[in-house]
C-alpha positions as CSV (number, residue, x, y, z in Angstrom):
1,M,-28.3,-2.4,-37.1
2,P,-24.9,-4.2,-36.8
3,A,-24.6,-7.3,-34.6
4,S,-22.8,-6.8,-31.3
5,K,-19.5,-8.5,-30.7
6,A,-21.2,-10.9,-28.2
7,Q,-23.8,-11.8,-30.9
8,Q,-21.1,-12.4,-33.5
9,K,-19.2,-14.6,-31.1
10,A,-22.4,-16.6,-30.3
11,V,-23.1,-17.1,-34.1
12,T,-19.5,-18.2,-34.7
13,K,-19.7,-20.7,-31.8
14,Y,-23.0,-22.1,-33.1
15,M,-21.7,-22.4,-36.7
16,Q,-18.5,-24.2,-35.6
17,K,-20.6,-26.6,-33.4
18,N,-23.2,-27.4,-35.9
19,Y,-21.7,-27.2,-39.4
20,D,-18.7,-28.4,-41.4
21,Q,-17.2,-26.2,-44.1
22,I,-16.2,-27.3,-47.5
23,Q,-14.5,-24.9,-49.9
24,V,-15.5,-25.3,-53.5
25,R,-13.4,-23.8,-56.4
26,T,-14.9,-23.3,-59.8
27,P,-13.6,-21.8,-63.0
28,K,-14.1,-18.1,-63.5
29,G,-17.7,-17.4,-64.5
30,K,-19.1,-20.6,-63.1
31,K,-20.0,-18.9,-59.8
32,E,-22.4,-16.6,-61.5
33,Q,-24.0,-19.6,-63.3
34,V,-24.4,-21.5,-60.1
35,Q,-25.9,-18.4,-58.4
36,A,-28.4,-17.8,-61.2
37,H,-29.4,-21.5,-61.3
38,A,-30.0,-21.6,-57.5
39,E,-32.0,-18.4,-57.7
40,S,-34.1,-19.7,-60.5
41,K,-35.0,-22.6,-58.2
42,G,-35.7,-20.3,-55.3
43,E,-32.7,-21.6,-53.4
44,S,-29.6,-20.2,-51.9
45,V,-26.3,-21.4,-53.4
46,N,-25.6,-23.4,-50.3
47,A,-29.0,-25.2,-50.4
48,F,-28.5,-25.9,-54.1
49,I,-25.0,-27.4,-53.6
50,N,-26.2,-29.5,-50.7
51,R,-29.2,-30.7,-52.8
52,A,-26.8,-31.6,-55.7
53,I,-24.5,-33.5,-53.3
54,D,-27.4,-35.4,-51.8
55,H,-28.8,-36.3,-55.2
56,E,-25.5,-37.6,-56.5
57,M,-24.7,-39.6,-53.4
58,D,-28.2,-41.2,-53.5
59,R,-27.7,-42.0,-57.2
60,D,-24.2,-43.4,-56.6
61,T,-25.6,-45.6,-53.8
62,Q,-28.5,-46.9,-56.0
63,E,-26.0,-47.7,-58.8
64,G,-23.9,-49.6,-56.3
65,E,-26.9,-51.7,-55.2
66,E,-27.7,-52.6,-58.8
67,S,-24.2,-54.1,-59.5
């Protein structure tokens, strides 16, 4: 059953209030690789990308502390 216009508006308002968007561009074919990898880990693409970002930021922070 499709969402009503009011429901769509409420979801849009919630998303704008609670989330930032970052657009990611990848070479042709990479999207399918990312989707397959995320699926193999039982994650959505969004969850996988956020986990990868967190991992790298943590690693970068630890490397900075070691210097």
